[in-house]
C-alpha positions as CSV (number, residue, x, y, z in Angstrom):
1,M,-73.6,67.3,-160.8
2,T,-70.5,68.7,-159.0
3,L,-68.2,66.3,-157.3
4,P,-67.0,67.1,-153.7
5,E,-63.6,68.5,-153.3
6,T,-61.1,65.7,-152.4
7,R,-58.4,67.9,-151.0
8,P,-58.7,69.1,-147.3
9,N,-60.4,72.4,-146.6
10,M,-57.8,74.6,-144.9
11,S,-60.3,76.8,-143.1
12,D,-62.6,74.0,-141.7
13,G,-61.3,74.4,-138.1
14,G,-58.9,71.5,-138.1
15,N,-59.6,68.2,-136.4
16,W,-62.5,69.6,-134.5
17,S,-64.7,69.5,-137.6
18,K,-63.8,65.9,-138.5
19,P,-65.8,63.3,-136.7
20,Y,-63.3,60.6,-137.5
21,S,-60.2,62.2,-135.9
22,N,-59.2,63.0,-132.4
23,P,-58.7,66.8,-131.8
24,Q,-56.5,66.2,-128.8
25,D,-53.2,66.3,-130.7
26,Q,-54.1,69.6,-132.3
27,L,-55.2,71.0,-128.9
28,N,-51.9,69.8,-127.3
29,A,-49.8,71.4,-130.0
30,G,-51.6,74.7,-129.4
31,Y,-51.0,74.4,-125.6
32,S,-47.3,73.7,-126.3
33,L,-47.0,76.9,-128.4
34,Q,-48.8,78.8,-125.7
35,S,-46.4,77.5,-123.1
36,V,-43.4,78.5,-125.2
37,R,-44.8,81.9,-125.7
38,Q,-45.6,82.5,-122.0
39,N,-42.2,81.2,-121.0
40,A,-40.5,83.7,-123.3
41,I,-42.7,86.5,-122.0
42,S,-41.9,85.7,-118.3
43,Q,-38.3,84.8,-118.8
44,Y,-36.9,88.3,-118.3
45,P,-38.8,89.4,-115.2
46,Q,-37.9,86.0,-113.7
47,E,-34.2,86.6,-114.5
48,I,-34.4,90.1,-113.0
49,A,-36.1,88.8,-109.8
50,R,-33.5,86.0,-109.6
51,Q,-30.6,88.5,-109.8
52,E,-32.2,90.8,-107.3
53,G,-32.6,87.9,-104.9
54,E,-28.9,87.0,-105.4
55,M,-27.9,90.6,-104.6
56,R,-30.0,90.6,-101.5
57,N,-28.6,87.4,-100.4
58,M,-25.0,88.6,-101.1
59,M,-25.6,91.8,-99.2
60,S,-27.2,89.9,-96.3
61,S,-24.3,87.5,-96.0
62,Q,-21.8,90.4,-96.2
63,S,-23.5,92.3,-93.4
64,T,-23.7,89.1,-91.4
65,Q,-19.9,88.6,-91.9
66,N,-19.3,92.2,-90.9
67,A,-21.4,91.8,-87.8
68,R,-19.5,88.6,-86.9
69,T,-16.1,90.4,-87.4
70,Q,-17.2,93.3,-85.3
71,R,-18.4,91.0,-82.5
72,F,-15.1,89.1,-82.6
73,N,-13.2,92.4,-82.4
74,N,-15.3,93.6,-79.5
75,D,-14.8,90.3,-77.6
76,Y,-11.1,90.4,-78.3
77,L,-10.8,94.0,-77.1
78,A,-12.7,93.2,-74.0
79,R,-10.4,90.2,-73.3
80,V,-7.3,92.3,-73.8
81,I,-8.6,95.1,-71.6
82,E,-9.5,92.6,-68.9
83,A,-6.2,90.8,-69.1
84,T,-4.0,93.9,-69.0
85,S,-5.4,95.9,-66.1
86,G,-9.0,95.1,-65.7
87,G,-9.9,98.3,-67.6
88,Q,-8.3,100.6,-65.0
89,K,-6.1,102.3,-67.6
90,I,-9.1,103.1,-69.8
91,K,-10.9,104.4,-66.7
92,D,-7.9,106.6,-65.9
93,F,-7.8,107.8,-69.5
94,N,-11.5,108.6,-69.5
95,S,-11.2,110.6,-66.3
96,V,-8.4,112.7,-67.9
97,V,-10.4,113.3,-71.1
98,T,-13.7,114.1,-69.3
99,G,-12.3,115.5,-66.0
100,P,-11.4,119.1,-65.0
101,G,-8.0,119.0,-67.0
102,Q,-9.7,118.1,-70.3
103,D,-8.9,121.5,-71.8
104,K,-5.2,121.2,-71.2
105,F,-5.3,117.6,-72.5
106,K,-7.0,118.6,-75.7
107,N,-4.6,121.6,-76.2
108,D,-1.6,119.3,-75.7
109,I,-3.0,117.0,-78.4
110,K,-3.5,119.9,-80.8
111,V,0.0,121.2,-80.2
112,S,1.4,117.7,-80.8
113,Q,-0.5,117.4,-84.1
114,M,0.7,120.8,-85.2
115,M,4.4,119.9,-84.4
116,S,4.3,116.6,-86.2
117,E,6.4,116.6,-89.4
118,P,4.5,114.7,-92.0
119,A,1.0,116.2,-91.8
120,G,1.4,119.0,-89.3
121,E,0.5,122.6,-90.0
122,A,3.5,124.0,-88.3
123,P,6.4,121.5,-88.3
124,E,8.9,124.4,-87.6
125,L,7.5,124.5,-84.1
126,G,8.5,120.9,-83.6
127,K,12.0,121.6,-84.9
128,M,12.3,124.6,-82.6
129,M,11.2,122.5,-79.6
130,K,13.7,119.8,-80.5
131,M,16.5,122.4,-80.7
132,A,15.4,124.0,-77.5
133,N,15.3,120.6,-75.7
134,Q,18.8,119.7,-77.1
135,G,20.2,123.0,-75.8
136,M,18.8,122.3,-72.3
137,A,20.2,118.8,-72.1
């Protein structure tokens, strides 16, 4: 007669095959490993989503700040215009720019730009005009 083996059978399915033991511990250990594995799998997509959310939030707060700054500048400009002349000077300027003398006005600006020393295309014209004006005075 052969005696039964006294050492545990490694392929018997664990605690599930033993009527005297509770398989819950073995099941919880398996769930714990599954949780660690799934957390490792989803860690990188979650990190990417978190960083994208931070970037969106940063861009949104920056554009909100830009909008507030622009609104402040517009309000300040409106207060300055109203305080100086009620906007009459701007209306006068607009009538010069869009009125019948607009070609002369634009030509005068182009000539002034050409005569300017630092970035002008023809600074010698400015020097000639200065010398001519000094000779007349």
